[in-house]
C-alpha positions in Angstrom: 23.5 -56.6 -18.7 24.4 -59.9 -20.3 21.5 -62.4 -20.5 20.0 -64.8 -22.9 16.4 -64.2 -21.8 13.9 -63.9 -24.7 12.3 -60.6 -25.1 8.6 -60.4 -25.9 6.3 -57.4 -26.7 2.8 -57.1 -25.2 0.2 -54.4 -24.7 1.0 -52.2 -21.7 -1.5 -52.0 -18.8 -2.3 -48.9 -16.8 -0.6 -50.5 -13.8 2.7 -50.7 -15.8 2.9 -47.0 -16.5 4.9 -45.8 -13.4 7.5 -48.5 -14.1 7.6 -47.6 -17.8 8.0 -43.9 -17.0 11.0 -44.7 -14.8 12.5 -46.7 -17.6 12.0 -43.7 -19.9 13.8 -41.5 -17.4 16.7 -43.8 -16.9 17.0 -44.5 -20.6 17.3 -40.9 -21.7 18.9 -39.5 -18.5 19.6 -35.9 -19.2 21.1 -36.5 -22.6 17.9 -35.8 -24.6 16.9 -32.1 -24.4 13.5 -32.6 -25.8 12.6 -35.2 -23.2 14.0 -33.0 -20.4 11.7 -30.1 -21.3 8.7 -32.2 -22.4 8.8 -34.2 -19.1 10.0 -31.7 -16.5 11.9 -33.2 -13.6 11.4 -36.7 -15.0 14.1 -38.1 -12.6 12.3 -36.9 -9.4 9.3 -38.5 -7.6 7.1 -35.5 -8.4 8.1 -35.4 -12.0 7.6 -39.2 -12.4 4.2 -39.0 -10.9 3.2 -36.1 -13.2 4.7 -37.9 -16.2 2.9 -41.2 -15.4 -0.4 -39.4 -15.0 0.1 -37.7 -18.4 0.9 -41.0 -20.1 -2.2 -42.6 -18.5 -4.4 -39.8 -19.7 -2.9 -40.1 -23.2 -3.6 -43.9 -23.2 -7.2 -43.4 -22.2 -8.0 -40.6 -24.6 -6.2 -41.6 -27.9 -8.0 -44.4 -29.7 -5.3 -44.5 -32.4 -2.3 -44.9 -30.0 -1.0 -48.3 -28.9 1.1 -48.5 -25.7 3.6 -51.4 -25.8 6.0 -52.9 -23.3 9.0 -55.1 -23.8 9.2 -57.9 -21.3 11.4 -60.8 -20.3 10.0 -63.9 -18.5 10.1 -64.0 -14.7 13.0 -65.6 -12.9 11.0 -68.3 -11.1 13.6 -68.4 -8.3 13.0 -64.7 -7.5 9.5 -63.7 -8.7 6.5 -64.8 -10.6 6.0 -61.5 -12.4 7.3 -60.5 -15.8 10.2 -58.0 -16.0 9.4 -54.9 -18.0 12.5 -53.6 -19.8 11.1 -51.1 -22.4 8.2 -49.3 -23.8 6.9 -47.8 -27.0 4.0 -45.7 -28.2 2.8 -46.0 -31.8 0.1 -43.8 -33.2 -1.8 -44.3 -36.5 -2.0 -40.5 -37.1 -4.8 -39.8 -39.6 -5.2 -36.1 -38.7 -2.4 -33.6 -38.4 -1.1 -33.2 -34.8 -2.0 -30.1 -32.8 0.1 -27.2 -34.1 0.0 -25.3 -30.8 1.2 -26.8 -27.5 -1.8 -25.6 -25.5 -4.0 -27.7 -27.8 -2.1 -30.8 -26.8 -1.2 -30.3 -23.1 -2.3 -28.6 -19.9 0.5 -26.1 -20.3 0.1 -24.2 -17.1 0.1 -27.3 -15.0 3.0 -29.1 -16.7 5.1 -26.0 -17.2 4.3 -23.6 -14.3 7.3 -21.5 -15.1 6.3 -19.1 -17.9 9.8 -19.2 -19.6 9.8 -23.0 -19.6 6.3 -22.9 -21.1 7.2 -20.5 -23.8 10.4 -22.4 -24.7 8.5 -25.7 -24.9 5.8 -24.1 -27.0 8.4 -22.8 -29.4 10.0 -26.3 -29.7 6.6 -27.9 -30.2 5.8 -25.8 -33.2 9.0 -27.0 -35.0 8.8 -30.5 -33.7 5.4 -31.3 -35.3 6.2 -29.8 -38.7 7.8 -33.0 -40.4 5.1 -35.3 -39.1 2.4 -32.9 -40.1 3.8 -33.0 -43.7 3.9 -36.8 -43.6 0.2 -36.9 -42.6 -0.8 -34.4 -45.2 0.9 -36.1 -48.0 -0.7 -39.4 -47.1 -4.0 -38.2 -48.7 -6.1 -39.4 -45.8 -4.4 -42.7 -45.1 -2.3 -41.3 -42.3 1.1 -42.4 -41.0 2.3 -44.6 -38.3 4.2 -42.4 -35.8 6.6 -43.9 -33.3 6.0 -41.3 -30.6 8.1 -42.8 -27.8 10.7 -45.5 -27.5 12.8 -46.3 -24.4 14.7 -49.4 -23.2 16.2 -49.7 -19.7 20.0 -49.2 -19.9 20.6 -52.5 -18.2 18.7 -54.4 -20.9 19.9 -52.7 -24.1 21.3 -54.8 -27.0 18.9 -57.6 -26.3 16.7 -56.8 -29.2 13.9 -55.1 -27.2 14.2 -51.8 -29.2 14.0 -53.6 -32.5 11.0 -55.6 -31.5 9.1 -52.6 -30.3 10.0 -50.8 -33.5 9.1 -53.8 -35.7 5.6 -54.0 -34.1 4.8 -50.6 -35.7 6.5 -51.2 -39.0 4.6 -54.4 -39.4 1.3 -52.5 -38.8 2.4 -49.9 -41.3 3.1 -52.5 -43.9 -0.3 -54.1 -43.4 -2.0 -50.7 -43.8 0.4 -49.8 -46.7 1.3 -46.5 -45.1 4.5 -44.7 -44.1 6.1 -45.0 -40.7 7.9 -42.0 -39.2 9.9 -41.2 -36.1 11.8 -38.2 -34.6 14.9 -40.1 -33.3 18.0 -39.2 -31.4 21.4 -39.7 -33.0 22.1 -42.5 -30.6 19.0 -44.4 -31.9 19.6 -43.8 -35.6 21.4 -47.1 -36.2 18.5 -49.0 -34.7 16.0 -47.3 -36.9 18.0 -47.8 -40.0 18.2 -51.5 -39.2 14.5 -51.5 -39.1 14.2 -50.0 -42.5 14.0 -46.3 -41.7 16.0 -43.7 -43.6 16.9 -40.2 -42.5 14.8 -37.6 -44.4 16.0 -34.7 -42.2 19.4 -35.2 -40.7 19.0 -32.5 -38.2 15.5 -31.1 -37.4 15.4 -27.3 -37.2 14.4 -25.6 -33.9 14.1 -21.9 -34.2 13.4 -20.9 -30.7 13.4 -17.2 -29.9 16.7 -15.4 -29.4 15.9 -15.1 -25.7 16.3 -18.8 -25.4 19.8 -18.8 -27.0 21.4 -20.2 -23.9 19.1 -23.2 -23.7 20.1 -26.5 -25.2 18.1 -27.3 -28.3 17.1 -30.9 -29.3 19.2 -32.8 -31.7 16.7 -35.0 -33.6 16.6 -36.8 -36.9 13.4 -37.2 -38.8 13.3 -40.7 -40.3 10.8 -42.3 -42.5 10.1 -45.8 -43.8 8.0 -46.7 -46.8 5.7 -49.7 -46.5 6.8 -53.1 -47.9 4.5 -54.5 -50.5 
């Protein structure tokens, strides 16, 4: 979408979460295997309800996570409400993340199918390894982790993604700690423009042989050292 509207970043409210989850779903579509399995049926009403509830619970229980929205001003001729076009979740991760999926999620509720559950559990164990290393090597200072970034397809290339990323890199600079992200190949260029560099060009996912037919995530682990 071509527009000259200015993009701002603000704290996300609970009431915004269903809209933001739909943006997440439309942003990734079915082109991101990790999103597809982590948020089952994210393009269906039931999947979006479950996903929204999980994000809300996360927002309420994680004191170190900041939920952000990218917004454009309202079109006064149409509405008086802001237009949400993107979201991000940044976490100042001081402790290593849960190493087992069941310690992070209600696995039987989110993945009622046992094979889906076992596949996601296998992916999770590999997914958290690089960020775990980053937190451990920080010697107690922690790392700023960009846990989620999505911009609505109709509003990409307006700078929303860069502003959402820059919020966290600024916070990391102020704290003088590293920022990290597990990014898709499509987003690599954006992260590099924001100062990140690929530390692992292709993260390794060693799911069991029984899952050989399932599509594995293609993710890049990028890091950014704080600016003085």
